[in-house]
N, C-alpha and C positions, 0 to 999 in steps of 0.2 A: 250369856243367856241368863236372864233372871226368871226363875220359875216360881209359881205360886204353889205347885204341887209336884211331887216326884215319887216314882215307884220303881223299885228294883226287884220285883217279884217274878219277872219273866225268865226266859232261858238264857240269862246272861246279859240281855239288853236292859237299858234303863230308859224309862219314858217319863215325860213330864209335860206340864201345862203352864204356859205363860199367863200373865194377868189378862191379856187380850183373848184368851181361850184358844190360841194356836197350840198345836200339839207337836211334840218333838220326841226323837228317839236317838239314843246313843247306842250304836251297835255293840254286840258282845265283845268283839275284838278290841275296840277302842276303850270300852268300859273297863275291861280287865287289865289293860296296859297302863292305865293312869296310876302314877306313883306319887305325884305331888300336885299341888295347885297349879293350874295353868289353863291354857286355852283348850277347850274341848269342841270337836266338830260334830255338832248335833245335826241330825236330819230332820227337816220339817215334814210332817205327814199331812196328807189331805184331810180336811175336816176341821171342825172346831168343837172342843169339849171343855167342860169346866172341871172334870175329874176323869182320870185315866189310870187303869191298873191292869197288870199282866200276870199271867200264870202259865203253867206248862201246856194248857189246852188252848190258850188264846188270850186276847186282851179285851177288856170291857171299858166302855166310856159312857159318861153322862153329859149331855149337852145343856145349854142354857134353857131349853124348853123342858128339861127333866126327862127327856127321852133316853132310853138305854140302848146302847149299840154294842155289837160284838164284831171282832175281826181277828184274823191271824196275823202276827207280825213276825217276819223272818228275823231271828236273833243276829244273823251275820250281816244282813243288808238293811234292816229296818223297813223292808218292803211290806206293804199290807195287801191282804186278799180282798179288800173292799169291805164296806160296812154293812152289817145286817142289823136292822132294827128289831129289837125283841119287845115282848109285851111288858107292861108295867111302866112306872115312872119312879125316878129317884133323884137325889141330889148328890149322893156319894156312892161309890162302888169300891169294893175291896176284894182282891183275888189273892189267895194264899199260894205258896209254892206247891201245895198238893192239889191245886186246881179248884178248891171250894170258892164260891163266889157269894158275897153278901152285899146287899144294898140297904141304904137308909133313905126313906122318902122325906118330903118336907114336913110331914106330920109327926116325924120322929119314930116311925115304925121300921122294924128291921125284918128283912127277908133274906132267905138263902135260895140260890138257884138249885133246882133239883135235876137229877138224871144226867149230869155232865159225864161224857165218856169220850173216848177217841173217835167213835163214829158219830156222836152227836155232841160236839164240843161246846155248843151254845146251850145245851140242856133243854128241858121241856117246859118248865114253869117255875113259879116262885112259891115258896112255903113261908108263911108268916111265923116269926119267932116272937112270942108274947113277952113283954116286960111291963112292969107296973109304972115305969117312968119313960118319958119320951127320950129317944136316942138322938144325939147330935152327930156322933162320929163312931165308926167301927174300924178296927184293924184286926187282921187275922193271920196267924201263921203258927206252925209247929203244934197244931191241935189246940191252940188257945185263942179265944176271941176276946179282944179288949174293946170295951164300950165306954164312951163318954156320954153321960146324960145331958139333957138341956140345962140342968142345974149345976153341971160340972162334976158330978160324982163319977168316979172311975170304977168300972166293974170288970172283973176277969172271970171268964167262963171256960170250962173244959168239957169235953165229951165224956 
């Protein structure tokens, strides 16, 4: 399986996207048992995304229309709960192991999803994070947000 994007931020499962935007999941049991290079049995999930990222409260994806979707993925079976479209548009989404969610849109703006909880895992809205340079990519974990600007400058931010 050749992936253009991979994410290991879920509850043990690994998810990824192929060049053709099909989405795939390696369940937690298979992912934790891999000790060396070899054949991995990925599950193909329903839908098509260009970016896919998971955290403890669920998984987020962005499709080729820049629509943002949320779902729950079972770490043991890779079963999904169905896709819920959220407000906003983005080209990239990043979920940390603490459940914080960030997106980057095509204009290089960065947003964080607000009010994510166990009872409202998809949160309630987006909060814009202002930067003086357009953002191309964001990665977040362990309280540190890494950003790559359109010009290739790497920024590291902490709370």
